[in-house]
All heavy atoms as an XYZ file, in Angstrom:
750
protein
N      -6.620     -1.715      6.875
C      -7.453     -2.708      7.504
C      -8.870     -2.642      6.974
O      -9.506     -3.657      6.761
N      -9.372     -1.425      6.763
C     -10.732     -1.259      6.259
C     -10.861     -1.745      4.823
O     -11.952     -2.028      4.361
C     -11.147      0.208      6.345
N      -9.749     -1.866      4.140
C      -9.764     -2.332      2.752
C      -9.628     -3.843      2.665
O      -9.311     -4.376      1.607
C      -8.639     -1.659      1.960
C      -8.740     -0.138      1.885
C      -7.517      0.441      1.193
C     -10.002      0.262      1.139
N      -9.832     -4.531      3.787
C      -9.779     -5.989      3.839
C      -8.380     -6.551      3.592
O      -8.229     -7.659      3.105
C     -10.795     -6.602      2.863
C     -12.216     -6.137      3.065
C     -12.740     -6.448      4.467
O     -12.534     -7.532      4.980
N     -13.373     -5.463      5.095
N      -7.380     -5.768      3.924
C      -5.998     -6.235      3.824
C      -5.304     -5.978      5.162
O      -4.373     -5.168      5.248
C      -5.291     -5.530      2.675
C      -5.935     -5.844      1.320
C      -5.103     -5.439      0.135
N      -4.615     -4.088      0.144
C      -5.022     -3.115     -0.666
N      -5.940     -3.348     -1.552
N      -4.489     -1.911     -0.597
N      -5.759     -6.680      6.206
C      -5.252     -6.371      7.545
C      -3.763     -6.624      7.727
O      -3.107     -5.887      8.465
C      -6.090     -7.259      8.469
C      -6.654     -8.311      7.604
C      -6.762     -7.719      6.228
N      -3.194     -7.611      7.053
C      -1.756     -7.854      7.233
C      -0.936     -6.719      6.628
O       0.078     -6.320      7.200
C      -1.320     -9.209      6.645
O      -1.760     -9.308      5.294
C      -1.898    -10.364      7.443
N      -1.383     -6.171      5.493
C      -0.688     -5.030      4.893
C      -0.841     -3.788      5.776
O       0.109     -3.024      5.955
C      -1.234     -4.750      3.494
C      -0.874     -5.807      2.478
C      -1.500     -5.539      1.122
O      -1.683     -4.362      0.769
O      -1.807     -6.525      0.430
N      -2.025     -3.607      6.327
C      -2.262     -2.465      7.215
C      -1.392     -2.586      8.463
O      -0.818     -1.591      8.927
C      -3.733     -2.392      7.601
N      -1.279     -3.796      8.994
C      -0.451     -4.020     10.172
C       1.006     -3.677      9.893
O       1.673     -3.039     10.702
C      -0.595     -5.472     10.629
C      -0.174     -5.818     12.036
C      -0.903     -4.965     13.062
C      -0.446     -7.288     12.292
N       1.493     -4.062      8.720
C       2.875     -3.746      8.338
C       3.069     -2.228      8.209
O       4.082     -1.681      8.662
C       3.234     -4.439      7.023
N       2.094     -1.540      7.625
C       2.187     -0.082      7.490
C       2.180      0.585      8.863
O       2.926      1.545      9.109
C       1.030      0.445      6.644
N       1.370      0.058      9.770
C       1.330      0.621     11.119
C       2.612      0.327     11.889
O       3.036      1.131     12.717
C       0.109      0.097     11.878
C      -1.221      0.664     11.383
C      -2.388     -0.127     11.960
C      -1.339      2.132     11.726
N       3.243     -0.804     11.619
C       4.551     -1.092     12.219
C       5.560     -0.021     11.807
O       6.340      0.461     12.622
C       5.071     -2.470     11.788
C       4.534     -3.597     12.645
O       4.121     -3.344     13.794
O       4.540     -4.738     12.151
N       5.532      0.335     10.531
C       6.425      1.368     10.022
C       6.122      2.703     10.695
O       7.033      3.410     11.136
C       6.282      1.499      8.488
O       6.601      0.239      7.894
C       7.196      2.564      7.930
N       4.838      3.044     10.799
C       4.449      4.309     11.430
C       4.828      4.329     12.914
O       5.230      5.366     13.440
C       2.950      4.531     11.269
N       4.724      3.177     13.570
C       5.036      3.094     15.006
C       6.516      3.339     15.294
O       6.882      3.661     16.418
C       4.607      1.737     15.561
N       7.341      3.216     14.276
C       8.773      3.470     14.458
C       9.063      4.960     14.623
O      10.121      5.334     15.115
C       9.564      2.907     13.276
N       8.138      5.816     14.223
C       8.308      7.259     14.339
C       7.744      7.720     15.680
O       6.585      7.435     15.996
C       7.582      7.964     13.192
C       7.947      9.396     13.064
N       7.471     10.358     13.929
C       8.743     10.041     12.186
C       7.949     11.534     13.593
N       8.725     11.367     12.537
N       8.522      8.436     16.480
C       8.065      8.837     17.815
C       6.740      9.613     17.840
O       5.964      9.463     18.769
C       9.202      9.706     18.351
C      10.385      9.388     17.524
C       9.879      8.896     16.202
N       6.490     10.424     16.825
C       5.249     11.202     16.807
C       4.014     10.347     16.580
O       2.912     10.721     16.969
C       5.312     12.284     15.725
C       6.237     13.459     15.992
C       6.283     14.388     14.786
C       5.793     14.220     17.230
N       4.185      9.202     15.911
C       3.042      8.377     15.530
C       2.945      7.079     16.307
O       1.987      6.329     16.126
C       3.102      8.057     14.032
C       3.211      9.270     13.172
C       4.290      9.436     12.327
C       2.252     10.265     13.212
C       4.414     10.566     11.522
C       2.363     11.396     12.421
C       3.445     11.546     11.573
N       3.930      6.797     17.159
C       4.000      5.489     17.805
C       2.711      5.102     18.536
O       2.138      4.041     18.275
C       5.170      5.432     18.793
C       5.230      4.097     19.504
C       6.223      4.075     20.644
O       6.799      5.115     20.993
O       6.401      2.980     21.190
N       2.225      5.929     19.440
C       1.056      5.572     20.246
C      -0.188      5.375     19.385
O      -0.932      4.411     19.550
C       0.804      6.630     21.317
N      -0.422      6.294     18.446
C      -1.619      6.186     17.580
C      -1.527      4.953     16.681
O      -2.516      4.258     16.482
C      -1.774      7.430     16.697
C      -2.037      8.682     17.446
C      -3.415      8.727     18.099
N      -3.276      8.475     19.508
C      -4.241      8.135     20.358
N      -5.456      8.008     19.953
N      -4.023      7.901     21.613
N      -0.346      4.694     16.141
C      -0.174      3.528     15.260
C      -0.375      2.237     16.038
O      -1.048      1.316     15.571
C       1.211      3.552     14.613
N       0.166      2.178     17.232
C       0.013      0.966     18.046
C      -1.445      0.775     18.454
O      -1.949     -0.337     18.484
C       0.925      1.033     19.268
C       2.389      1.009     18.788
C       3.412      0.587     19.782
N       3.153     -0.740     20.304
C       3.034     -1.010     21.603
N       3.139     -0.073     22.502
N       2.823     -2.239     22.006
N      -2.143      1.876     18.759
C      -3.558      1.783     19.096
C      -4.365      1.256     17.913
O      -5.272      0.444     18.073
C      -4.086      3.140     19.556
C      -5.533      3.177     20.030
C      -5.754      2.230     21.203
C      -5.918      4.586     20.427
N      -4.015      1.708     16.720
C      -4.705      1.232     15.513
C      -4.383     -0.230     15.213
O      -5.160     -0.915     14.547
C      -4.325      2.106     14.322
N      -3.256     -0.725     15.705
C      -2.892     -2.117     15.484
C      -3.788     -3.079     16.257
O      -4.028     -4.196     15.811
C      -1.434     -2.375     15.892
C      -0.428     -1.829     14.923
C       0.993     -2.030     15.420
O       1.261     -2.020     16.616
N       1.901     -2.206     14.475
N      -4.266     -2.666     17.417
C      -5.017     -3.578     18.289
C      -6.207     -4.249     17.596
O      -6.325     -5.473     17.639
C      -5.447     -2.868     19.562
N      -7.101     -3.503     16.917
C      -8.218     -4.193     16.265
C      -7.774     -5.092     15.109
O      -8.399     -6.113     14.837
C      -9.134     -3.067     15.780
C      -8.361     -1.821     15.906
C      -7.235     -2.054     16.854
N      -6.683     -4.707     14.454
C      -6.173     -5.561     13.378
C      -5.625     -6.873     13.940
O      -5.874     -7.950     13.383
C      -5.088     -4.835     12.588
C      -5.556     -3.653     11.752
C      -4.363     -2.881     11.219
C      -6.449     -4.122     10.622
N      -4.892     -6.776     15.024
C      -4.377     -7.979     15.675
C      -5.532     -8.872     16.107
O      -5.498    -10.098     15.920
C      -3.505     -7.605     16.883
C      -2.170     -6.947     16.551
C      -1.573     -6.314     17.798
C      -1.209     -7.954     15.938
N      -6.570     -8.267     16.656
C      -7.753     -9.007     17.103
C      -8.374     -9.740     15.924
O      -8.704    -10.921     16.005
C      -8.750     -8.029     17.726
C      -9.906     -8.701     18.392
C     -11.099     -9.033     17.834
C      -9.975     -9.123     19.750
N     -11.905     -9.632     18.755
C     -11.236     -9.699     19.935
C      -9.081     -9.078     20.816
C     -11.645    -10.220     21.157
C      -9.493     -9.591     22.025
C     -10.757    -10.151     22.192
N      -8.528     -9.020     14.835
C      -9.143     -9.586     13.629
C      -8.323    -10.723     13.036
O      -8.863    -11.643     12.434
C      -9.297     -8.470     12.601
C     -10.411     -8.703     11.675
C     -10.728     -7.427     10.960
N     -11.013     -7.805      9.601
C     -10.849     -7.063      8.561
N     -10.381     -5.856      8.705
N     -11.147     -7.486      7.379
N      -7.013    -10.644     13.204
C      -6.128    -11.694     12.692
C      -6.009    -12.868     13.659
O      -5.227    -13.783     13.424
C      -4.747    -11.107     12.403
C      -4.687    -10.141     11.218
C      -3.357     -9.407     11.181
C      -4.931    -10.895      9.911
N      -6.781    -12.828     14.747
C      -6.774    -13.924     15.701
C      -5.704    -13.816     16.767
O      -5.538    -14.722     17.580
N      -4.999    -12.704     16.799
C      -3.937    -12.496     17.786
C      -4.511    -11.701     18.966
O      -4.058    -10.607     19.297
C      -2.757    -11.782     17.136
C      -2.136    -12.578     16.008
C      -1.047    -11.804     15.293
O      -0.350    -11.009     15.902
N      -0.912    -12.041     14.005
N      -5.510    -12.297     19.605
C      -6.261    -11.595     20.647
C      -5.418    -11.269     21.867
O      -5.549    -10.189     22.441
C      -7.498    -12.411     21.019
C      -8.464    -12.489     19.861
C      -9.697    -13.288     20.184
C     -10.606    -13.275     18.959
N     -11.882    -13.887     19.212
N      -4.555    -12.178     22.264
C      -3.703    -11.914     23.428
C      -2.763    -10.745     23.149
O      -2.556     -9.881     24.010
C      -2.911    -13.158     23.808
N      -2.221    -10.690     21.938
C      -1.329     -9.584     21.564
C      -2.101     -8.264     21.524
O      -1.609     -7.241     21.980
C      -0.660     -9.858     20.212
C       0.232     -8.751     19.715
C       1.456     -8.505     20.596
O       1.849     -9.342     21.381
N       2.038     -7.339     20.470
N      -3.315     -8.289     20.990
C      -4.150     -7.083     20.955
C      -4.414     -6.575     22.369
O      -4.306     -5.371     22.635
C      -5.467     -7.367     20.242
N      -4.717     -7.493     23.280
C      -4.966     -7.086     24.658
C      -3.698     -6.542     25.315
O      -3.748     -5.565     26.064
C      -5.515     -8.250     25.473
C      -5.916     -7.831     26.863
C      -6.604     -8.927     27.650
O      -6.937     -9.984     27.075
O      -6.803     -8.717     28.856
N      -2.549     -7.139     25.019
C      -1.288     -6.630     25.577
C      -1.017     -5.206     25.110
O      -0.613     -4.349     25.894
C      -0.115     -7.545     25.188
C       0.053     -8.741     26.095
C       1.375     -9.450     25.875
N       1.528    -10.022     24.539
C       1.055    -11.214     24.183
N       0.394    -11.971     25.027
N       1.248    -11.652     22.945
N      -1.252     -4.949     23.818
C      -1.043     -3.599     23.277
C      -1.967     -2.613     23.987
O      -1.525     -1.552     24.448
C      -1.278     -3.572     21.747
C      -1.368     -2.145     21.227
C      -0.181     -4.330     21.024
N      -3.254     -2.960     24.098
C      -4.196     -2.056     24.754
C      -3.859     -1.849     26.223
O      -3.940     -0.736     26.739
C      -5.628     -2.596     24.628
C      -6.248     -2.485     23.244
C      -7.605     -3.158     23.227
C      -6.351     -1.048     22.800
N      -3.460     -2.914     26.907
C      -3.117     -2.808     28.320
C      -1.920     -1.895     28.515
O      -1.911     -1.033     29.408
C      -2.849     -4.202     28.918
O      -4.031     -4.995     28.770
C      -2.470     -4.125     30.379
N      -0.915     -2.054     27.668
C       0.271     -1.186     27.767
C      -0.101      0.271     27.499
O       0.283      1.163     28.253
C       1.339     -1.636     26.777
C       2.558     -0.743     26.791
C       3.482     -0.976     25.611
O       3.539     -2.101     25.105
O       4.127     -0.001     25.196
N      -0.856      0.508     26.440
C      -1.221      1.887     26.093
C      -2.187      2.494     27.104
O      -2.188      3.709     27.314
C      -1.830      1.932     24.694
C      -0.875      1.602     23.542
C      -1.637      1.511     22.233
C       0.234      2.632     23.457
N      -3.000      1.663     27.745
C      -3.977      2.156     28.720
C      -3.316      2.805     29.920
O      -3.948      3.600     30.619
C      -4.894      1.023     29.167
N      -2.050      2.513     30.129
C      -1.354      3.141     31.254
C      -1.165      4.638     31.034
O      -0.889      5.369     31.982
C       0.003      2.469     31.482
O       0.889      2.749     30.409
N      -1.370      5.104     29.785
C      -1.135      6.517     29.509
C      -2.092      7.139     28.481
O      -1.878      8.272     28.057
C       0.306      6.715     29.048
C       0.666      5.981     27.775
C       2.151      6.113     27.459
N       2.493      5.542     26.191
C       2.817      4.287     25.972
N       2.836      3.432     26.971
N       3.140      3.856     24.771
N      -3.147      6.403     28.075
C      -3.989      6.905     26.990
C      -5.464      6.579     27.245
O      -5.823      5.412     27.409
C      -3.529      6.273     25.669
C      -4.286      6.806     24.482
O      -3.873      7.837     23.935
O      -5.305      6.186     24.105
N      -6.306      7.610     27.267
C      -7.735      7.411     27.514
C      -8.420      6.579     26.438
O      -9.293      5.770     26.735
C      -8.451      8.761     27.636
C      -8.315      9.382     29.001
O      -7.896      8.685     29.956
O      -8.644     10.581     29.141
N      -8.061      6.796     25.190
C      -8.697      6.032     24.118
C      -8.393      4.539     24.266
O      -9.269      3.697     24.074
C      -8.243      6.537     22.747
C      -9.042      5.928     21.614
C      -8.697      6.512     20.262
O      -7.918      7.486     20.190
O      -9.201      5.983     19.265
N      -7.160      4.218     24.632
C      -6.803      2.819     24.859
C      -7.586      2.258     26.045
O      -8.037      1.109     26.016
C      -5.303      2.674     25.096
N      -7.768      3.063     27.091
C      -8.568      2.620     28.239
C      -9.998      2.319     27.806
O     -10.590      1.332     28.238
C      -8.565      3.680     29.342
C      -7.266      3.791     30.074
C      -7.357      4.823     31.213
N      -6.025      5.192     31.629
C      -5.419      6.324     31.321
N      -6.041      7.259     30.632
N      -4.189      6.555     31.723
N     -10.555      3.171     26.958
C     -11.924      2.959     26.477
C     -12.026      1.653     25.690
O     -12.959      0.866     25.891
C     -12.365      4.139     25.611
N     -11.081      1.413     24.802
C     -11.089      0.174     24.018
C     -10.887     -1.046     24.909
O     -11.551     -2.069     24.732
C     -10.004      0.208     22.939
C     -10.326      1.121     21.807
N     -11.351      0.902     20.926
C      -9.738      2.279     21.423
C     -11.386      1.876     20.040
N     -10.422      2.732     20.321
N      -9.978     -0.936     25.860
C      -9.717     -2.053     26.766
C     -10.947     -2.346     27.622
O     -11.308     -3.515     27.819
C      -8.503     -1.753     27.645
C      -8.089     -2.855     28.621
C      -7.759     -4.154     27.877
C      -6.890     -2.404     29.457
N     -11.618     -1.322     28.115
C     -12.834     -1.529     28.906
C     -13.894     -2.248     28.083
O     -14.557     -3.173     28.571
C     -13.369     -0.192     29.417
N     -14.034     -1.865     26.837
C     -14.998     -2.512     25.944
C     -14.646     -3.983     25.717
O     -15.513     -4.859     25.768
C     -15.038     -1.754     24.618
O     -15.976     -2.328     23.764
N     -13.381     -4.250     25.481
C     -12.914     -5.624     25.279
C     -13.185     -6.467     26.527
O     -13.704     -7.583     26.436
C     -11.418     -5.609     24.961
C     -10.712     -6.933     24.714
C      -9.539     -6.712     23.781
C     -10.222     -7.569     25.993
N     -12.848     -5.935     27.689
C     -13.057     -6.674     28.932
C     -14.537     -6.933     29.189
O     -14.920     -8.034     29.602
C     -12.444     -5.906     30.109
C     -10.919     -5.790     30.088
C     -10.457     -4.779     31.136
C     -10.268     -7.144     30.307
N     -15.357     -5.953     28.916
C     -16.797     -6.122     29.105
C     -17.348     -7.206     28.183
O     -18.127     -8.058     28.612
C     -17.513     -4.801     28.847
O     -18.900     -4.959     28.978
N     -16.920     -7.175     26.932
C     -17.385     -8.179     25.966
C     -16.970     -9.584     26.390
O     -17.654    -10.567     26.079
C     -16.841     -7.857     24.582
N     -15.873     -9.664     27.109
C     -15.376    -10.952     27.567
C     -16.014    -11.360     28.892
O     -15.716    -12.415     29.432
C     -13.856    -10.880     27.692
C     -13.209    -12.230     27.749
C     -11.747    -12.200     27.555
N     -11.092    -11.417     28.593
C      -9.916    -10.837     28.430
N      -9.282    -10.937     27.287
N      -9.375    -10.160     29.401
N     -16.881    -10.507     29.442
C     -17.571    -10.833     30.678
C     -16.867    -10.386     31.940
O     -17.281    -10.723     33.042
N     -15.804     -9.598     31.800
C     -15.056     -9.104     32.956
C     -15.540     -7.695     33.306
O     -14.793     -6.719     33.227
C     -13.560     -9.112     32.670
C     -12.994    -10.506     32.463
C     -11.495    -10.487     32.279
O     -10.794     -9.802     33.056
O     -11.027    -11.160     31.348
N     -16.801     -7.617     33.718
C     -17.445     -6.323     33.945
C     -16.739     -5.499     35.025
O     -16.506     -4.296     34.838
C     -18.919     -6.512     34.294
C     -19.663     -5.238     34.398
N     -20.062     -4.521     33.289
C     -20.061     -4.511     35.468
C     -20.681     -3.423     33.670
N     -20.702     -3.395     34.991
N     -16.414     -6.119     36.147
C     -15.786     -5.381     37.243
C     -14.453     -4.780     36.803
O     -14.168     -3.608     37.075
C     -15.586     -6.296     38.474
O     -16.868     -6.804     38.855
C     -14.957     -5.551     39.628
N     -13.652     -5.563     36.111
C     -12.364     -5.058     35.625
C     -12.581     -3.960     34.583
O     -11.851     -2.968     34.556
C     -11.551     -6.214     35.048
C     -10.132     -5.838     34.729
C      -9.286     -7.048     34.408
N      -8.066     -6.628     33.748
C      -7.462     -7.287     32.776
N      -7.934     -8.438     32.377
N      -6.383     -6.817     32.222
N     -13.597     -4.137     33.722
C     -13.900     -3.127     32.704
C     -14.271     -1.800     33.352
O     -13.819     -0.734     32.915
C     -15.030     -3.613     31.796
N     -15.063     -1.842     34.401
C     -15.466     -0.619     35.112
C     -14.247      0.026     35.762
O     -14.098      1.259     35.732
C     -16.576     -0.919     36.139
C     -16.811      0.271     37.062
C     -17.861     -1.298     35.420
N     -13.364     -0.776     36.323
C     -12.142     -0.240     36.929
C     -11.314      0.507     35.891
O     -10.837      1.616     36.146
C     -11.312     -1.373     37.561
O     -12.096     -1.995     38.573
C     -10.016     -0.858     38.152
N     -11.149     -0.094     34.714
C     -10.391      0.548     33.637
C     -11.106      1.824     33.188
O     -10.483      2.871     33.013
C     -10.185     -0.426     32.450
C      -9.625      0.297     31.236
C      -9.269     -1.575     32.859
N     -12.429      1.754     33.024
C     -13.201      2.918     32.584
C     -13.100      4.058     33.589
O     -13.008      5.229     33.202
C     -14.653      2.532     32.354
N     -13.125      3.740     34.867
C     -13.025      4.781     35.899
C     -11.673      5.476     35.900
O     -11.538      6.571     36.442
C     -13.331      4.209     37.279
C     -14.820      4.127     37.535
O     -15.567      5.024     37.166
N     -15.247      3.047     38.151
N     -10.666      4.857     35.290
C      -9.334      5.465     35.198
C      -9.218      6.441     34.030
O      -8.203      7.123     33.882
C      -8.272      4.377     35.075
N     -10.253      6.519     33.202
C     -10.231      7.446     32.062
C     -10.250      8.876     32.597
O     -11.129      9.247     33.374
C     -11.418      7.174     31.113
C     -11.273      5.789     30.486
C     -11.530      8.267     30.051
C     -12.476      5.332     29.688
N      -9.286      9.665     32.185
C      -9.140     11.030     32.690
C     -10.176     12.004     32.161
O     -10.642     12.881     32.883
N     -10.553     11.867     30.907
C     -11.514     12.780     30.302
C     -12.926     12.416     30.788
O     -13.407     11.309     30.570
C     -11.429     12.656     28.777
C     -12.358     13.614     28.073
O     -13.564     13.270     27.953
O     -11.904     14.677     27.646
N     -13.577     13.367     31.450
C     -14.885     13.105     32.069
C     -15.941     12.668     31.054
O     -16.748     11.778     31.338
C     -15.360     14.342     32.823
N     -15.960     13.294     29.891
C     -16.960     12.941     28.884
C     -16.756     11.509     28.383
O     -17.709     10.736     28.311
C     -16.901     13.928     27.708
C     -17.964     13.656     26.689
C     -19.257     14.099     26.727
C     -17.840     12.866     25.508
N     -19.931     13.626     25.630
C     -19.090     12.869     24.859
C     -16.803     12.139     24.935
C     -19.325     12.185     23.683
C     -17.038     11.460     23.749
C     -18.280     11.492     23.134
N     -15.516     11.167     28.051
C     -15.228      9.807     27.576
C     -15.559      8.796     28.677
O     -16.185      7.763     28.422
C     -13.759      9.664     27.123
C     -13.479     10.552     25.910
C     -13.425      8.212     26.807
C     -12.011     10.624     25.521
N     -15.142      9.093     29.899
C     -15.413      8.185     31.022
C     -16.910      7.952     31.168
O     -17.373      6.818     31.297
C     -14.818      8.751     32.309
C     -15.018      7.834     33.518
C     -14.360      8.365     34.792
N     -14.743      9.723     35.111
C     -13.951     10.792     35.006
N     -12.696     10.672     34.619
N     -14.390     11.990     35.311
N     -17.693      9.021     31.138
C     -19.146      8.910     31.281
C     -19.750      8.060     30.165
O     -20.589      7.189     30.410
C     -19.776     10.311     31.297
C     -21.259     10.319     31.528
C     -21.855     11.724     31.581
N     -21.593     12.474     30.365
C     -20.809     13.557     30.287
N     -20.187     14.010     31.346
N     -20.627     14.181     29.146
N     -19.302      8.278     28.932
C     -19.835      7.522     27.803
C     -19.475      6.037     27.880
O     -20.299      5.176     27.594
C     -19.327      8.114     26.476
C     -19.852      9.495     26.171
C     -21.363      9.524     26.018
O     -21.910      8.666     25.285
O     -22.003     10.391     26.638
N     -18.243      5.753     28.265
C     -17.790      4.356     28.374
C     -18.557      3.650     29.492
O     -19.049      2.528     29.314
C     -16.269      4.259     28.564
C     -15.847      2.842     28.887
C     -15.546      4.764     27.326
N     -18.678      4.317     30.638
C     -19.414      3.709     31.754
C     -20.871      3.472     31.389
O     -21.450      2.441     31.743
C     -19.288      4.568     33.011
C     -17.915      4.541     33.685
C     -17.807      5.632     34.748
C     -17.633      3.167     34.277
N     -21.466      4.403     30.655
C     -22.867      4.226     30.218
C     -22.980      3.029     29.284
O     -23.940      2.249     29.357
C     -23.363      5.493     29.542
N     -22.005      2.879     28.401
C     -22.015      1.743     27.466
C     -21.830      0.409     28.197
O     -22.392     -0.614     27.793
C     -20.935      1.925     26.406
N     -21.043      0.425     29.268
C     -20.842     -0.802     30.035
C     -22.102     -1.216     30.771
O     -22.369     -2.403     30.931
C     -19.691     -0.632     31.034
C     -18.313     -0.406     30.449
C     -17.306     -0.166     31.570
C     -17.881     -1.556     29.560
N     -22.860     -0.228     31.203
C     -24.112     -0.510     31.915
C     -23.863     -1.116     33.289
O     -22.731     -1.254     33.739
N     -24.962     -1.512     33.951
C     -24.814     -2.126     35.266
C     -24.237     -3.529     35.166
O     -24.287     -4.164     34.110
C     -26.244     -2.169     35.798
C     -27.100     -2.172     34.577
C     -26.328     -1.394     33.532
N     -23.715     -3.977     36.278
C     -23.112     -5.328     36.317
C     -24.192     -6.359     36.024
O     -25.254     -6.368     36.649
C     -22.476     -5.580     37.682
C     -21.767     -6.902     37.755
C     -21.056     -7.077     39.058
C     -20.309     -8.393     39.048
N     -19.490     -8.563     40.237
N     -23.917     -7.248     35.047
C     -24.891     -8.305     34.755
C     -25.046     -9.236     35.953
O     -24.090     -9.464     36.695
C     -24.292     -9.047     33.568
C     -23.102     -8.273     33.135
C     -22.767     -7.302     34.204
N     -26.211     -9.776     36.098
C     -26.451    -10.696     37.223
C     -26.174    -12.118     36.854
O     -26.162    -12.586     35.843
C     -27.887    -10.576     37.687
C     -28.129     -9.200     38.240
C     -29.571     -9.042     38.603
N     -29.800     -7.637     38.849
C     -30.486     -7.182     39.844
N     -31.025     -7.994     40.697
N     -30.646     -5.900     40.012
């Protein structure tokens, strides 16, 4: 994806996602590529599914929701982050609710 070939990167990540050891990380890496390719709903679905069990996915999902103006939902997702340091950093990045 960083080499400006997101469709090729997506295909490689599909292959990696087929392996149980790499599935979660590969799917997490797919989300920004899907977003970049205009498949925003699919990117959000991937993050939402992974957020049920992964702090990094929760952090990305909170950021996406905040950027979309869904601050309250973003804070809810961020508060579900298990790692205290990550949770604190994500909440700080979200800032107070816009007026």
